C-alpha positions in Angstrom: -27.9 8.1 -5.6 -24.1 7.7 -6.3 -23.3 8.3 -9.9 -21.2 5.6 -11.5 -19.1 5.2 -14.6 -18.6 2.1 -16.7 -14.8 2.3 -16.7 -14.6 0.7 -13.3 -14.0 -3.0 -13.7 -14.5 -5.5 -11.0 -11.7 -8.1 -10.5 -13.9 -10.9 -11.9 -14.7 -9.0 -15.0 -11.0 -8.1 -15.5 -9.9 -11.7 -15.1 -12.5 -12.9 -17.6 -11.2 -10.4 -20.1 -7.6 -11.6 -19.7 -8.5 -15.2 -20.1 -10.6 -14.6 -23.1 -8.6 -11.9 -24.8 -7.1 -14.2 -27.4 -10.6 -15.0 -28.7 -12.5 -11.9 -28.1 -9.9 -9.2 -28.0 -11.5 -8.1 -24.7 -8.3 -7.0 -22.9 -7.6 -4.0 -25.0 -11.2 -2.9 -24.8 -11.1 -2.7 -21.0 -7.6 -1.3 -20.3 -7.0 0.9 -23.4 -6.2 4.4 -22.2 -8.5 7.1 -23.5 -6.4 10.3 -23.6 -9.5 12.4 -23.0 -10.3 10.6 -19.7 -8.5 11.0 -16.4 -9.4 10.2 -12.8 -8.5 11.1 -9.2 -9.0 9.7 -5.8 -11.0 11.6 -3.2 -10.7 10.4 0.4 -12.0 11.7 3.6 -11.7 11.2 7.4 -8.7 8.9 7.8 -8.9 10.4 11.3 -6.1 8.5 13.0 -7.2 7.5 16.5 -11.0 7.6 16.1 -11.6 3.8 16.1 -10.3 3.5 19.6 -10.8 7.0 21.1 -7.1 7.7 20.7 -5.9 4.5 22.4 -4.2 3.4 19.2 -4.5 3.8 15.4 -4.0 0.3 14.2 -7.1 0.1 12.0 -6.5 3.6 10.6 -3.0 2.5 9.6 -4.4 -0.6 7.8 -7.0 1.4 6.0 -4.7 4.3 4.8 -2.0 1.9 3.7 -4.5 0.0 1.6 -5.8 3.2 0.0 -2.2 4.4 -0.7 -1.3 1.0 -2.2 -4.4 1.2 -4.5 -3.3 4.7 -5.6 0.2 3.4 -6.4 -1.3 0.6 -8.4 -3.9 2.5 -10.3 -2.0 5.8 -10.6 -4.7 8.6 -10.4 -3.7 12.1 -11.5 -3.9 13.1 -7.9 -5.1 12.1 -4.5 -7.0 14.5 -2.2 -7.9 13.8 1.4 -10.8 15.9 2.5 -10.1 16.6 6.2 -9.9 15.1 9.6 -6.5 13.7 8.9 -6.2 13.0 12.6 -8.6 12.7 15.6 -6.7 15.1 17.9 -4.6 18.0 16.6 -2.4 17.8 19.7 -1.4 14.2 19.2 2.0 14.2 17.6 1.9 10.4 17.1 -1.3 10.6 15.0 0.2 13.3 12.8 3.4 11.4 12.4 1.6 8.2 11.4 -0.6 10.0 8.8 2.5 11.6 7.3 4.5 8.4 7.3 1.9 6.5 5.3 1.2 9.5 3.0 4.9 9.5 2.3 4.5 6.1 0.7 2.5 7.5 -2.2 4.3 7.5 -5.5 6.1 10.9 -5.7 4.7 11.4 -9.2 1.1 11.5 -7.8 0.3 14.8 -6.0 -1.3 14.5 -2.6 -3.5 17.4 -1.5 -4.5 17.7 2.2 -7.7 19.5 3.3 -8.2 20.9 6.8 -10.9 19.2 8.8 -12.5 20.4 12.1 -10.5 17.9 14.1 -7.3 19.2 12.5 -7.9 22.9 13.5 -10.0 22.9 16.7 -12.8 20.3 16.7 -16.0 22.3 17.2 -14.5 25.7 16.2 -11.2 26.7 14.7 -8.7 28.4 17.0 -5.5 30.4 16.3 -3.5 27.6 17.8 -5.2 25.0 15.8 -4.7 26.9 12.5 -1.0 27.4 13.3 -0.6 23.8 14.2 -2.2 22.6 11.0 -0.2 25.0 8.8 3.0 23.9 10.5 2.4 20.2 10.0 0.4 20.1 6.7 0.8 23.4 4.9 -1.8 26.0 3.8 -5.4 25.4 4.8 -6.8 27.0 1.6 -5.1 27.1 -1.8 -5.6 26.2 -5.5 -4.1 23.6 -7.8 -4.4 22.6 -11.4 -4.6 19.1 -12.8 -5.6 18.8 -16.5 -8.9 20.6 -16.9 -9.5 20.5 -13.1 -9.1 23.9 -11.3 -9.2 22.7 -7.7 -10.1 25.2 -4.9 -9.3 23.8 -1.4 -11.2 25.5 1.4 -11.0 25.5 5.2 -14.7 24.8 5.9 -14.2 25.3 9.6 -13.8 29.0 8.9 -17.3 29.0 7.5 -18.8 26.7 10.2 -17.8 28.9 13.2 -15.4 31.8 12.6 -16.1 33.4 16.0 -12.5 32.8 17.4 -10.7 33.6 14.1 -12.8 36.3 12.4 -9.8 37.9 10.7 -8.7 34.5 9.3 -12.2 33.9 8.0 -12.3 37.3 6.3 -9.0 36.6 4.6 -10.3 33.3 3.2 -13.5 35.0 2.1 -11.6 37.7 0.2 -9.2 35.2 -1.3 -12.0 32.9 -2.4 -13.9 35.7 -4.2 -10.8 36.8 -6.0 -9.9 33.2 -6.9 -13.3 32.4 -8.3 -13.3 35.5 -10.4 -9.9 34.6 -11.9 -10.8 31.0 -12.4 -14.1 31.9 -14.2 -12.1 33.7 -16.9 -10.1 30.5 -17.8 -11.6 28.6 -20.7 -12.4 24.9 -20.8 -11.9 24.1 -17.1 -13.9 22.5 -14.3 -13.8 24.6 -11.1 -14.1 22.0 -8.4 -14.4 22.9 -4.7 -12.8 20.6 -2.0 -13.5 21.0 1.7 -14.3 19.0 4.8 -17.7 20.0 6.2 -20.3 19.9 3.4 -22.5 23.0 2.8 -25.5 20.7 3.2 -26.0 16.9 3.4 -29.0 16.3 1.2 -31.1 19.5 0.9 -29.7 23.0 0.5 -32.3 24.5 2.9 -32.0 21.8 5.6 -31.7 22.8 9.2 -28.4 23.8 10.8 -26.5 21.0 12.5 -23.1 19.6 13.2 -22.8 18.1 9.7 -23.4 21.2 7.6 -22.5 24.9 7.3 -25.0 27.3 8.9 -27.7 28.4 6.6 -27.0 32.1 7.0 -23.6 31.6 5.3 -24.5 28.5 3.3 -26.9 30.4 0.9 -24.4 33.2 0.3 -21.6 30.9 -0.8 -23.7 28.5 -2.7 -25.0 31.5 -4.8 -21.4 32.7 -5.2 -20.3 29.3 -6.5 -23.3 29.2 -8.9 -22.4 32.7 -10.1 -18.9 31.6 -11.1 -19.9 28.3 -12.7 -18.9 25.8 -10.0 -20.6 22.4 -10.7 -19.0 20.1 -8.2 -18.2 20.3 -4.4 -16.5 17.4 -2.7 -16.5 17.0 1.1 -16.4 14.5 4.0 -17.1 14.9 7.7 -20.3 12.9 7.6 -18.6 9.5 7.8 -21.1 8.2 5.2 -22.1 9.0 1.7 -24.6 11.6 0.6 -25.3 13.6 -2.6 -27.4 16.7 -3.0 -28.1 19.4 -5.6 -28.4 23.1 -5.7 -28.8 25.2 -8.9 -26.8 22.7 -11.0 -24.1 22.3 -8.3 -23.6 18.7 -7.1 -22.7 18.5 -3.4 -20.9 15.2 -2.9 -20.2 14.0 0.6 -17.9 11.0 0.7 -17.8 8.3 3.3 -14.8 7.7 5.6 -11.5 6.1 4.9 -11.5 5.7 8.7 -14.3 4.8 11.1 -17.8 4.6 9.6 -20.8 6.2 11.3 -23.4 4.7 9.1 -24.1 1.9 6.7 -21.3 2.8 4.3 -18.0 0.9 4.9 -14.5 2.4 5.0 -13.5 3.4 1.5 -12.9 6.3 -0.9 -14.3 7.8 -4.1 -12.9 7.5 -7.6 -13.8 10.5 -9.8 -13.4 10.4 -13.5 -13.2 13.4 -15.9 -14.2 12.9 -19.5 -15.2 15.5 -22.0 -15.3 18.1 -19.2 -17.8 16.1 -17.2 -17.2 14.4 -13.9 -18.7 11.1 -12.8 -17.8 9.2 -9.6 -18.3 6.1 -7.5 -17.6 5.2 -3.9 -15.6 2.0 -3.3 -15.2 0.1 0.0 -11.6 -0.9 0.7 -12.6 -4.4 -0.1 -14.0 -3.6 -3.6 -11.4 -1.4 -5.2 -11.3 -2.1 -8.9 -8.4 -3.9 -10.5 -8.0 -1.5 -13.4 -9.3 1.9 -14.6 -10.2 2.3 -18.3 
């Protein structure tokens, strides 16, 4: 079940508050800024070209522009896009359109890109795919800090099938272990993992498939995350929403900004951080809240 937080206010509620503020003082209640609370946007799978099998990306443009406009209006501490930025890594026009719209984001709001399988080689990452991604979008694994969030961005394709890029996968593995060890020594932070392919969709011991990381590697890394106190992992890839649990770790798979493959409409997730605790809710592009806090 998607966890929600009461700070999200629907347009009707917000309008009522404005109209009645003189009598009830309701406006300040709903929009007062709690300095201990922050929020970020997690998006996934804008996947320019998927709606029409790369004939055009008209709908992807509409969706991404609406999401970026919402970010500029609500001003999250950061926006992160969890993979499949484009549908074909060879399509220069898809890459250009993604970057054009991303460039509309308020420069004061950091944007973090995450490598998806379509960005680095579809079914398996290739040396060419990795080089292309790094040239166009930057590093495929890295860290960032935002308040008490210590974000670790991973290239999940290197876990899904490293057969063509074994040295690259080994480098990410060594880097990840070193990074987790260092992060664990920092006090009062949330170590949060961001990737494209979820480790599992609903159950940590579910069978291997296209939408999860193979079990032989899944168990190793889930135990590693547990060892170092990771509580939250955010992913995409599924094109619908799903949430699972493993040893106190919440595996959050977010529906698509682009084309849906299930009942969940195009949208994104808003994640709030309050008192070192994360809560979140998925919003369709037609139900984005008017205000936060």
